[in-house]
C-alpha positions as CSV (number, residue, x, y, z in Angstrom):
1,X,116.5,71.4,104.3
2,X,113.2,73.1,103.2
3,X,113.3,76.6,101.7
4,X,112.8,79.4,104.3
5,X,109.5,81.3,103.7
6,X,109.5,84.9,102.7
7,X,108.8,87.3,105.6
8,X,106.5,90.4,105.3
9,X,106.7,92.7,108.3
10,X,104.0,95.2,108.8
11,X,104.5,98.3,111.0
12,X,101.1,99.2,112.3
13,X,100.0,102.4,114.0
14,X,96.3,101.7,114.5
15,X,94.8,98.3,114.1
16,X,92.1,99.2,111.5
17,X,94.7,100.6,109.0
18,X,95.9,97.2,107.8
19,X,97.1,95.6,104.6
20,X,93.6,95.4,103.1
21,X,93.7,94.3,99.5
22,X,97.5,93.9,99.6
23,X,97.3,91.0,102.0
24,X,95.9,88.4,99.6
25,X,98.6,89.0,97.1
26,X,101.3,88.9,99.7
27,X,99.9,85.6,101.0
28,X,99.5,84.2,97.5
29,X,103.3,84.6,97.1
30,X,104.0,82.5,100.1
31,X,104.9,85.3,102.6
32,X,104.4,84.9,106.3
33,X,103.0,88.1,107.6
34,X,104.0,89.5,111.0
35,X,102.5,92.7,112.4
36,X,104.4,94.9,114.9
37,X,102.6,97.6,116.8
38,X,105.0,100.5,116.2
39,X,103.9,102.8,119.1
40,X,104.9,100.1,121.7
41,X,107.8,98.6,119.7
42,X,111.4,98.9,121.1
43,X,113.4,100.2,118.2
44,X,115.7,99.2,116.7
45,X,114.1,95.9,115.6
46,X,116.0,93.1,114.0
47,X,112.9,92.1,112.1
48,X,113.0,95.4,110.1
49,X,116.5,94.7,108.9
50,X,115.9,91.0,108.1
51,X,112.4,90.8,106.5
52,X,112.0,90.4,102.8
53,X,109.3,93.1,102.6
54,X,108.6,95.9,105.0
55,X,105.2,97.7,104.9
56,X,104.7,100.8,107.0
57,X,101.0,101.6,107.4
58,X,99.1,104.8,108.1
59,X,98.0,106.4,111.3
60,X,96.6,109.7,112.8
61,X,99.9,111.0,114.3
62,X,102.3,113.3,112.5
63,X,106.0,112.6,111.7
64,X,107.1,115.8,113.5
65,X,105.4,115.0,116.8
66,X,108.4,113.1,118.2
67,X,108.1,114.9,121.6
68,X,104.6,113.5,122.1
69,X,105.3,110.2,120.3
70,X,109.0,109.3,120.9
71,X,108.7,106.0,119.0
72,X,108.6,107.9,115.8
73,X,112.3,108.8,116.0
74,X,113.3,105.2,116.3
75,X,110.9,104.2,113.5
76,X,112.4,106.8,111.2
77,X,115.9,105.7,111.9
78,X,115.0,102.0,111.3
79,X,113.4,102.9,108.0
80,X,116.5,105.0,107.1
81,X,118.7,102.0,107.7
82,X,116.6,99.7,105.6
83,X,116.5,102.2,102.7
84,X,120.3,102.6,102.9
85,X,120.4,98.8,102.5
86,X,118.1,99.1,99.4
87,X,115.6,96.5,100.8
88,X,112.0,96.3,99.5
89,X,109.9,98.8,101.4
90,X,106.4,100.2,101.1
91,X,104.9,103.2,103.0
92,X,101.2,104.2,102.9
93,X,100.1,107.6,104.1
94,X,101.9,108.1,107.4
95,X,104.2,105.3,106.2
96,X,105.0,107.5,103.1
97,X,105.7,110.5,105.3
98,X,108.0,108.4,107.4
99,X,110.0,107.3,104.3
100,X,110.2,110.9,103.2
101,X,111.5,111.9,106.7
102,X,114.0,109.0,106.7
103,X,115.4,110.4,103.4
104,X,115.8,113.9,104.8
105,X,112.7,115.5,103.3
106,X,110.4,117.9,105.2
107,X,107.0,116.7,106.4
108,X,104.5,119.3,107.4
109,X,100.9,120.3,107.8
110,X,99.3,120.7,104.4
111,X,98.3,124.3,103.5
112,X,95.3,123.1,101.4
113,X,93.6,121.5,104.4
114,X,92.8,117.8,105.0
115,X,92.3,115.6,101.9
116,X,89.7,113.1,103.0
117,X,87.6,111.2,100.5
118,X,87.8,109.8,97.0
119,X,89.8,111.7,94.4
120,X,91.7,110.6,91.2
121,X,95.4,110.6,90.8
122,X,97.2,112.5,88.1
123,X,100.6,111.8,86.6
124,X,103.3,114.3,87.3
125,X,104.7,113.9,83.8
126,X,102.4,112.6,81.1
127,X,103.8,109.5,79.5
128,X,106.1,108.7,82.4
129,X,103.8,106.5,84.5
130,X,105.5,103.2,85.3
131,X,103.6,100.2,84.0
132,X,103.0,98.8,87.5
133,X,101.3,102.0,88.6
134,X,99.1,102.5,85.6
135,X,96.0,100.6,87.0
136,X,95.6,103.4,89.6
137,X,95.5,106.3,87.0
138,X,91.9,106.7,85.9
139,X,89.3,109.4,86.2
140,X,86.7,106.6,86.6
141,X,88.7,105.0,89.5
142,X,89.4,107.6,92.2
143,X,91.6,106.5,95.1
144,X,90.9,107.0,98.8
145,X,92.7,109.8,100.7
146,X,92.8,110.6,104.4
147,X,95.6,113.0,105.4
148,X,96.3,116.5,106.7
149,X,100.1,116.4,106.4
150,X,102.1,116.4,103.2
151,X,105.8,116.1,102.4
152,X,108.5,117.4,100.0
153,X,109.8,114.9,97.5
154,X,113.2,113.6,98.7
155,X,116.2,114.3,96.5
156,X,117.1,111.5,94.1
157,X,113.6,109.9,94.1
158,X,111.1,109.5,91.3
159,X,108.0,111.8,91.7
160,X,105.1,109.7,90.4
161,X,101.7,111.2,91.2
162,X,99.7,114.2,92.3
163,X,96.1,115.2,93.0
164,X,94.2,118.4,92.5
165,X,94.8,119.4,96.1
166,X,98.3,118.0,96.8
167,X,101.2,117.9,94.4
168,X,103.1,115.1,96.2
169,X,101.1,111.8,96.3
170,X,103.7,109.2,95.4
171,X,107.4,108.7,94.9
172,X,109.7,105.7,94.2
173,X,113.1,105.1,95.7
174,X,115.2,103.3,93.1
175,X,113.6,99.9,92.3
176,X,113.2,98.9,95.9
177,X,110.9,101.3,97.7
178,X,107.6,103.1,97.2
179,X,105.8,105.8,99.2
180,X,102.1,106.4,98.6
181,X,100.3,109.3,100.3
182,X,96.9,107.8,99.4
183,X,95.3,104.5,100.3
184,X,95.0,101.9,97.5
185,X,94.5,99.1,100.1
186,X,91.1,100.0,101.4
187,X,87.7,98.2,100.9
188,X,84.3,99.6,101.6
189,X,83.8,97.1,104.5
190,X,87.2,97.8,106.0
191,X,86.5,101.6,106.0
192,X,83.6,101.1,108.4
193,X,86.4,100.7,111.1
194,X,88.0,103.9,110.0
195,X,84.7,105.9,110.4
196,X,84.6,104.7,114.0
197,X,88.3,105.1,114.8
198,X,88.4,108.6,113.3
199,X,85.0,109.8,114.5
200,X,86.4,112.7,116.4
201,X,88.3,114.0,113.4
202,X,85.3,113.6,111.2
203,X,83.1,115.5,113.6
204,X,85.7,118.2,114.0
205,X,85.9,118.7,110.2
206,X,82.2,118.5,109.6
207,X,82.5,115.4,107.3
208,X,79.5,113.2,107.1
209,X,80.0,109.5,107.5
210,X,77.1,108.7,105.3
211,X,78.7,110.7,102.5
212,X,82.0,108.8,102.8
213,X,80.1,105.5,103.0
214,X,78.1,106.2,99.8
215,X,81.2,107.2,98.0
216,X,83.0,104.0,99.1
217,X,80.1,101.9,97.9
218,X,80.3,103.6,94.5
219,X,84.1,103.6,94.1
220,X,85.7,100.9,96.3
221,X,84.8,97.9,94.1
222,X,86.6,99.3,91.1
223,X,89.5,100.4,93.2
224,X,89.8,96.8,94.7
225,X,90.1,95.4,91.1
226,X,92.6,98.1,90.1
227,X,94.6,97.7,93.3
228,X,94.8,93.9,92.9
229,X,96.4,94.4,89.5
230,X,98.7,97.1,90.9
231,X,99.9,95.1,93.8
232,X,100.7,92.1,91.6
233,X,102.6,94.2,89.1
234,X,104.5,96.2,91.7
235,X,105.6,93.1,93.7
236,X,106.7,91.5,90.4
237,X,108.8,94.6,89.8
238,X,110.3,95.0,93.2
239,X,111.0,91.5,94.4
């Protein structure tokens, strides 16, 4: 009987926030990739319990808006169950906030305002950066951020990264889950979809698309290379 292929389940909130640079590495390892649209999903989902890797993507809603977006409560509970089972899980931006909420931490509107653009990561404790995360720590390679909410670091997790504006940028849960407030997965081309999808927010905040595009052209190629190394090392560590 042939070996069953590994399964990667992606919980998506908006189509243009996708796996990006993570997808080639996941595919290279022989995973099949299934994407579920979280806002219309009927939680609980057996796929979340059974997949080999769960990736929870970003989106423009807030974790605490469950009255307006009831699916969030089911999604948080599904993530909580998976984390209790210590199964490989990754959350990016909203996905990180959902992991924080699933672990009982507070998620709230950031007091420092929206963090949108390219800014470097900083270690929380010098000399304590895990080897698999090191490719993303460089003043010459800022990472992409797009968030207005932030979270407290859940009890019992490993606080990994901060930025000048927000203290809580990444945490690990044991050796099986990772929450990233920032976006290591983006490419300059892929961000063109973000500029369209988030045009109302950009206009409201007075952020110029051309400035974001110029920064992406400058920084995205180096981030893609660093992220490729990071994804490989992290998946080696977690799987």
